[in-house]
Biopython code that builds the backbone (N, CA, C, O; Angstrom):
import numpy as np
from Bio.PDB.StructureBuilder import StructureBuilder

atoms = [
    (1, "MET", "N", (-26.266, -16.327, 11.420)),
    (1, "MET", "CA", (-25.025, -16.878, 11.936)),
    (1, "MET", "C", (-24.009, -17.079, 10.815)),
    (1, "MET", "O", (-22.816, -16.834, 10.998)),
    (2, "LEU", "N", (-24.487, -17.527, 9.657)),
    (2, "LEU", "CA", (-23.590, -17.728, 8.527)),
    (2, "LEU", "C", (-22.960, -16.401, 8.096)),
    (2, "LEU", "O", (-21.774, -16.349, 7.771)),
    (3, "ALA", "N", (-23.752, -15.344, 8.095)),
    (3, "ALA", "CA", (-23.211, -14.024, 7.727)),
    (3, "ALA", "C", (-22.122, -13.601, 8.703)),
    (3, "ALA", "O", (-21.129, -12.997, 8.298)),
    (4, "SER", "N", (-22.297, -13.913, 9.989)),
    (4, "SER", "CA", (-21.278, -13.580, 10.988)),
    (4, "SER", "C", (-19.978, -14.303, 10.702)),
    (4, "SER", "O", (-18.903, -13.706, 10.744)),
    (5, "LEU", "N", (-20.079, -15.594, 10.411)),
    (5, "LEU", "CA", (-18.876, -16.381, 10.149)),
    (5, "LEU", "C", (-18.184, -15.935, 8.872)),
    (5, "LEU", "O", (-16.957, -15.858, 8.818)),
    (6, "LEU", "N", (-18.975, -15.642, 7.843)),
    (6, "LEU", "CA", (-18.391, -15.152, 6.592)),
    (6, "LEU", "C", (-17.757, -13.772, 6.789)),
    (6, "LEU", "O", (-16.699, -13.483, 6.230)),
    (7, "GLY", "N", (-18.409, -12.932, 7.581)),
    (7, "GLY", "CA", (-17.847, -11.621, 7.876)),
    (7, "GLY", "C", (-16.550, -11.722, 8.647)),
    (7, "GLY", "O", (-15.600, -10.995, 8.357)),
    (8, "LEU", "N", (-16.493, -12.623, 9.635)),
    (8, "LEU", "CA", (-15.253, -12.828, 10.388)),
    (8, "LEU", "C", (-14.147, -13.369, 9.493)),
    (8, "LEU", "O", (-12.992, -12.959, 9.604)),
    (9, "LEU", "N", (-14.504, -14.289, 8.609)),
    (9, "LEU", "CA", (-13.517, -14.831, 7.681)),
    (9, "LEU", "C", (-12.970, -13.741, 6.777)),
    (9, "LEU", "O", (-11.759, -13.646, 6.579)),
    (10, "ARG", "N", (-13.857, -12.914, 6.225)),
    (10, "ARG", "CA", (-13.405, -11.831, 5.341)),
    (10, "ARG", "C", (-12.516, -10.846, 6.077)),
    (10, "ARG", "O", (-11.477, -10.431, 5.564)),
    (11, "LEU", "N", (-12.934, -10.467, 7.302)),
    (11, "LEU", "CA", (-12.121, -9.542, 8.090)),
    (11, "LEU", "C", (-10.788, -10.178, 8.476)),
    (11, "LEU", "O", (-9.750, -9.516, 8.483)),
    (12, "GLY", "N", (-10.831, -11.460, 8.793)),
    (12, "GLY", "CA", (-9.594, -12.162, 9.126)),
    (12, "GLY", "C", (-8.626, -12.185, 7.960)),
    (12, "GLY", "O", (-7.433, -11.937, 8.129)),
    (13, "LEU", "N", (-9.139, -12.480, 6.780)),
    (13, "LEU", "CA", (-8.286, -12.485, 5.592)),
    (13, "LEU", "C", (-7.737, -11.091, 5.308)),
    (13, "LEU", "O", (-6.566, -10.936, 4.963)),
    (14, "ALA", "N", (-8.584, -10.087, 5.456)),
    (14, "ALA", "CA", (-8.154, -8.707, 5.184)),
    (14, "ALA", "C", (-7.061, -8.252, 6.141)),
    (14, "ALA", "O", (-6.198, -7.456, 5.770)),
    (15, "THR", "N", (-7.096, -8.759, 7.379)),
    (15, "THR", "CA", (-6.104, -8.357, 8.386)),
    (15, "THR", "C", (-5.038, -9.428, 8.588)),
    (15, "THR", "O", (-4.232, -9.345, 9.515)),
    (16, "ARG", "N", (-5.040, -10.434, 7.714)),
    (16, "ARG", "CA", (-4.098, -11.554, 7.776)),
    (16, "ARG", "C", (-4.112, -12.243, 9.139)),
    (16, "ARG", "O", (-3.094, -12.753, 9.608)),
    (17, "PHE", "N", (-5.276, -12.243, 9.754)),
    (17, "PHE", "CA", (-5.519, -12.911, 11.042)),
    (17, "PHE", "C", (-4.586, -12.409, 12.146)),
    (17, "PHE", "O", (-4.271, -13.149, 13.078)),
    (18, "ARG", "N", (-4.153, -11.174, 12.042)),
    (18, "ARG", "CA", (-3.347, -10.543, 13.095)),
    (18, "ARG", "C", (-4.306, -9.944, 14.125)),
    (18, "ARG", "O", (-4.605, -8.750, 14.101)),
    (19, "VAL", "N", (-4.780, -10.809, 15.033)),
    (19, "VAL", "CA", (-5.812, -10.419, 15.986)),
    (19, "VAL", "C", (-5.328, -9.303, 16.915)),
    (19, "VAL", "O", (-6.132, -8.492, 17.373)),
    (20, "ASN", "N", (-4.047, -9.255, 17.192)),
    (20, "ASN", "CA", (-3.513, -8.180, 18.036)),
    (20, "ASN", "C", (-2.865, -7.075, 17.213)),
    (20, "ASN", "O", (-2.092, -6.271, 17.735)),
    (21, "GLY", "N", (-3.187, -7.041, 15.922)),
    (21, "GLY", "CA", (-2.648, -6.012, 15.047)),
    (21, "GLY", "C", (-3.349, -4.675, 15.239)),
    (21, "GLY", "O", (-4.217, -4.527, 16.100)),
    (22, "ALA", "N", (-2.963, -3.726, 14.438)),
    (22, "ALA", "CA", (-3.459, -2.356, 14.570)),
    (22, "ALA", "C", (-4.977, -2.264, 14.399)),
    (22, "ALA", "O", (-5.646, -1.597, 15.189)),
    (23, "TYR", "N", (-5.526, -2.922, 13.381)),
    (23, "TYR", "CA", (-6.963, -2.804, 13.142)),
    (23, "TYR", "C", (-7.768, -3.366, 14.302)),
    (23, "TYR", "O", (-8.679, -2.706, 14.801)),
    (24, "TRP", "N", (-7.439, -4.587, 14.739)),
    (24, "TRP", "CA", (-8.223, -5.216, 15.798)),
    (24, "TRP", "C", (-8.038, -4.512, 17.132)),
    (24, "TRP", "O", (-8.969, -4.453, 17.934)),
    (25, "SER", "N", (-6.839, -3.973, 17.380)),
    (25, "SER", "CA", (-6.635, -3.197, 18.606)),
    (25, "SER", "C", (-7.505, -1.945, 18.584)),
    (25, "SER", "O", (-8.135, -1.604, 19.586)),
    (26, "TRP", "N", (-7.540, -1.265, 17.450)),
    (26, "TRP", "CA", (-8.383, -0.079, 17.310)),
    (26, "TRP", "C", (-9.858, -0.447, 17.448)),
    (26, "TRP", "O", (-10.624, 0.267, 18.096)),
    (27, "ARG", "N", (-10.251, -1.564, 16.837)),
    (27, "ARG", "CA", (-11.652, -1.990, 16.875)),
    (27, "ARG", "C", (-12.098, -2.302, 18.307)),
    (27, "ARG", "O", (-13.185, -1.900, 18.722)),
    (28, "LYS", "N", (-11.258, -3.017, 19.056)),
    (28, "LYS", "CA", (-11.587, -3.328, 20.456)),
    (28, "LYS", "C", (-11.689, -2.050, 21.281)),
    (28, "LYS", "O", (-12.588, -1.910, 22.111)),
    (29, "GLU", "N", (-10.761, -1.115, 21.050)),
    (29, "GLU", "CA", (-10.770, 0.141, 21.810)),
    (29, "GLU", "C", (-12.010, 0.967, 21.517)),
    (29, "GLU", "O", (-12.615, 1.517, 22.437)),
    (30, "THR", "N", (-12.398, 1.065, 20.254)),
    (30, "THR", "CA", (-13.579, 1.867, 19.928)),
    (30, "THR", "C", (-14.869, 1.184, 20.358)),
    (30, "THR", "O", (-15.840, 1.858, 20.700)),
    (31, "ALA", "N", (-14.892, -0.144, 20.346)),
    (31, "ALA", "CA", (-16.105, -0.860, 20.726)),
    (31, "ALA", "C", (-16.275, -0.972, 22.233)),
    (31, "ALA", "O", (-17.386, -0.834, 22.745)),
    (32, "PHE", "N", (-15.176, -1.221, 22.952)),
    (32, "PHE", "CA", (-15.286, -1.536, 24.375)),
    (32, "PHE", "C", (-14.540, -0.582, 25.300)),
    (32, "PHE", "O", (-14.724, -0.642, 26.515)),
    (33, "GLY", "N", (-13.704, 0.296, 24.755)),
    (33, "GLY", "CA", (-12.954, 1.234, 25.584)),
    (33, "GLY", "C", (-11.589, 0.688, 25.982)),
    (33, "GLY", "O", (-11.260, -0.466, 25.709)),
    (34, "ASN", "N", (-10.803, 1.541, 26.631)),
    (34, "ASN", "CA", (-9.444, 1.172, 27.023)),
    (34, "ASN", "C", (-9.385, 0.323, 28.279)),
    (34, "ASN", "O", (-8.517, -0.542, 28.400)),
    (35, "ASP", "N", (-10.282, 0.552, 29.201)),
    (35, "ASP", "CA", (-10.239, -0.112, 30.502)),
    (35, "ASP", "C", (-10.947, -1.457, 30.429)),
    (35, "ASP", "O", (-12.176, -1.520, 30.409)),
    (36, "SER", "N", (-10.164, -2.533, 30.389)),
    (36, "SER", "CA", (-10.756, -3.859, 30.237)),
    (36, "SER", "C", (-11.586, -4.282, 31.448)),
    (36, "SER", "O", (-12.394, -5.205, 31.344)),
    (37, "SER", "N", (-11.402, -3.631, 32.579)),
    (37, "SER", "CA", (-12.220, -3.969, 33.750)),
    (37, "SER", "C", (-13.666, -3.475, 33.582)),
    (37, "SER", "O", (-14.564, -3.939, 34.284)),
    (38, "LYS", "N", (-13.887, -2.547, 32.665)),
    (38, "LYS", "CA", (-15.235, -2.014, 32.421)),
    (38, "LYS", "C", (-15.901, -2.658, 31.200)),
    (38, "LYS", "O", (-17.018, -2.293, 30.832)),
    (39, "TRP", "N", (-15.216, -3.606, 30.581)),
    (39, "TRP", "CA", (-15.781, -4.275, 29.414)),
    (39, "TRP", "C", (-16.959, -5.139, 29.820)),
    (39, "TRP", "O", (-17.037, -5.577, 30.968)),
    (40, "PRO", "N", (-17.874, -5.389, 28.901)),
    (40, "PRO", "CA", (-18.978, -6.314, 29.182)),
    (40, "PRO", "C", (-18.441, -7.739, 29.336)),
    (40, "PRO", "O", (-17.259, -7.992, 29.106)),
    (41, "SER", "N", (-19.296, -8.644, 29.716)),
    (41, "SER", "CA", (-18.888, -10.044, 29.898)),
    (41, "SER", "C", (-18.376, -10.622, 28.575)),
    (41, "SER", "O", (-18.613, -10.058, 27.506)),
    (42, "ALA", "N", (-17.678, -11.745, 28.662)),
    (42, "ALA", "CA", (-17.147, -12.393, 27.466)),
    (42, "ALA", "C", (-18.272, -12.776, 26.501)),
    (42, "ALA", "O", (-18.126, -12.649, 25.285)),
    (43, "ALA", "N", (-19.387, -13.242, 27.049)),
    (43, "ALA", "CA", (-20.519, -13.611, 26.193)),
    (43, "ALA", "C", (-21.070, -12.390, 25.468)),
    (43, "ALA", "O", (-21.398, -12.469, 24.284)),
    (44, "ALA", "N", (-21.175, -11.266, 26.163)),
    (44, "ALA", "CA", (-21.678, -10.036, 25.541)),
    (44, "ALA", "C", (-20.707, -9.529, 24.476)),
    (44, "ALA", "O", (-21.133, -9.045, 23.427)),
    (45, "ARG", "N", (-19.406, -9.639, 24.742)),
    (45, "ARG", "CA", (-18.412, -9.226, 23.745)),
    (45, "ARG", "C", (-18.484, -10.121, 22.513)),
    (45, "ARG", "O", (-18.405, -9.631, 21.386)),
    (46, "LEU", "N", (-18.632, -11.426, 22.717)),
    (46, "LEU", "CA", (-18.738, -12.352, 21.590)),
    (46, "LEU", "C", (-19.971, -12.022, 20.754)),
    (46, "LEU", "O", (-19.906, -12.004, 19.525)),
    (47, "HIS", "N", (-21.076, -11.767, 21.411)),
    (47, "HIS", "CA", (-22.306, -11.400, 20.706)),
    (47, "HIS", "C", (-22.093, -10.117, 19.892)),
    (47, "HIS", "O", (-22.510, -10.040, 18.737)),
    (48, "ALA", "N", (-21.454, -9.125, 20.484)),
    (48, "ALA", "CA", (-21.193, -7.866, 19.786)),
    (48, "ALA", "C", (-20.269, -8.084, 18.595)),
    (48, "ALA", "O", (-20.475, -7.492, 17.536)),
    (49, "MET", "N", (-19.261, -8.922, 18.757)),
    (49, "MET", "CA", (-18.332, -9.184, 17.657)),
    (49, "MET", "C", (-19.027, -9.914, 16.508)),
    (49, "MET", "O", (-18.770, -9.621, 15.340)),
    (50, "LEU", "N", (-19.898, -10.855, 16.833)),
    (50, "LEU", "CA", (-20.626, -11.562, 15.782)),
    (50, "LEU", "C", (-21.610, -10.643, 15.069)),
    (50, "LEU", "O", (-21.794, -10.753, 13.857)),
    (51, "GLU", "N", (-22.238, -9.747, 15.804)),
    (51, "GLU", "CA", (-23.126, -8.757, 15.176)),
    (51, "GLU", "C", (-22.347, -7.851, 14.232)),
    (51, "GLU", "O", (-22.804, -7.555, 13.128)),
    (52, "TYR", "N", (-21.162, -7.407, 14.672)),
    (52, "TYR", "CA", (-20.321, -6.554, 13.836)),
    (52, "TYR", "C", (-19.890, -7.292, 12.567)),
    (52, "TYR", "O", (-19.915, -6.725, 11.475)),
    (53, "ALA", "N", (-19.497, -8.551, 12.719)),
    (53, "ALA", "CA", (-19.069, -9.336, 11.561)),
    (53, "ALA", "C", (-20.216, -9.510, 10.573)),
    (53, "ALA", "O", (-20.016, -9.385, 9.364)),
    (54, "ALA", "N", (-21.408, -9.794, 11.072)),
    (54, "ALA", "CA", (-22.572, -9.938, 10.196)),
    (54, "ALA", "C", (-22.878, -8.619, 9.503)),
    (54, "ALA", "O", (-23.197, -8.601, 8.314)),
    (55, "TRP", "N", (-22.784, -7.529, 10.230)),
    (55, "TRP", "CA", (-23.024, -6.205, 9.641)),
    (55, "TRP", "C", (-22.002, -5.929, 8.537)),
    (55, "TRP", "O", (-22.359, -5.455, 7.458)),
    (56, "SER", "N", (-20.729, -6.228, 8.812)),
    (56, "SER", "CA", (-19.697, -5.963, 7.803)),
    (56, "SER", "C", (-19.927, -6.811, 6.557)),
    (56, "SER", "O", (-19.676, -6.350, 5.444)),
    (57, "TRP", "N", (-20.401, -8.042, 6.728)),
    (57, "TRP", "CA", (-20.715, -8.906, 5.584)),
    (57, "TRP", "C", (-21.871, -8.325, 4.780)),
    (57, "TRP", "O", (-21.815, -8.283, 3.551)),
    (58, "ARG", "N", (-22.915, -7.877, 5.467)),
    (58, "ARG", "CA", (-24.065, -7.305, 4.761)),
    (58, "ARG", "C", (-23.687, -6.023, 4.029)),
    (58, "ARG", "O", (-24.140, -5.801, 2.906)),
    (59, "MET", "N", (-22.867, -5.178, 4.642)),
    (59, "MET", "CA", (-22.474, -3.920, 3.998)),
    (59, "MET", "C", (-21.616, -4.210, 2.769)),
    (59, "MET", "O", (-21.751, -3.545, 1.742)),
    (60, "ARG", "N", (-20.763, -5.170, 2.873)),
    (60, "ARG", "CA", (-19.899, -5.526, 1.740)),
    (60, "ARG", "C", (-20.752, -6.021, 0.577)),
    (60, "ARG", "O", (-20.516, -5.649, -0.572)),
    (61, "ARG", "N", (-21.736, -6.853, 0.874)),
    (61, "ARG", "CA", (-22.599, -7.383, -0.180)),
    (61, "ARG", "C", (-23.499, -6.279, -0.749)),
    (61, "ARG", "O", (-23.810, -6.288, -1.940)),
    (62, "HIS", "N", (-23.909, -5.346, 0.083)),
    (62, "HIS", "CA", (-24.799, -4.262, -0.345)),
    (62, "HIS", "C", (-24.080, -3.306, -1.300)),
    (62, "HIS", "O", (-24.704, -2.754, -2.206)),
    (63, "LEU", "N", (-22.791, -3.108, -1.107)),
    (63, "LEU", "CA", (-22.047, -2.156, -1.911)),
    (63, "LEU", "C", (-21.697, -2.689, -3.305)),
    (63, "LEU", "O", (-21.321, -1.914, -4.185)),
    (64, "LYS", "N", (-21.815, -3.973, -3.507)),
    (64, "LYS", "CA", (-21.471, -4.542, -4.824)),
    (64, "LYS", "C", (-22.550, -4.299, -5.825)),
    (64, "LYS", "O", (-22.426, -4.709, -6.979)),
]
sb = StructureBuilder()
sb.init_structure("model")
sb.init_model(0)
sb.init_chain("A")
sb.init_seg("    ")
for serial, (resi, resn, name, xyz) in enumerate(atoms, 1):
    if name == "N":
        sb.init_residue(resn, " ", resi, " ")
    sb.init_atom(name, np.array(xyz, "f"), 0.0, 1.0, " ", f" {name:<3s}", serial, name[0])
structure = sb.get_structure()
C-alpha cells in the first residue's frame, strides 16, 4: 500500500496533479477504453490504479 501511495505521489508531482491533463487522459483511455459505460466498477478502477502506482514505484526504484 505504501508503494502505491508513493507511486501516486511521484506521478502526481510529475504531472503537476493535472488529473484531467494529457497524461492521465491517455492513461485512463489505454487502461479502461473510451466508453465509460463499459468501464469496471469504481472499486475495480481504484484497485487497478493503485496496482499501477505501485508498479510504477517499483520500476522507478529498480532502474536506479
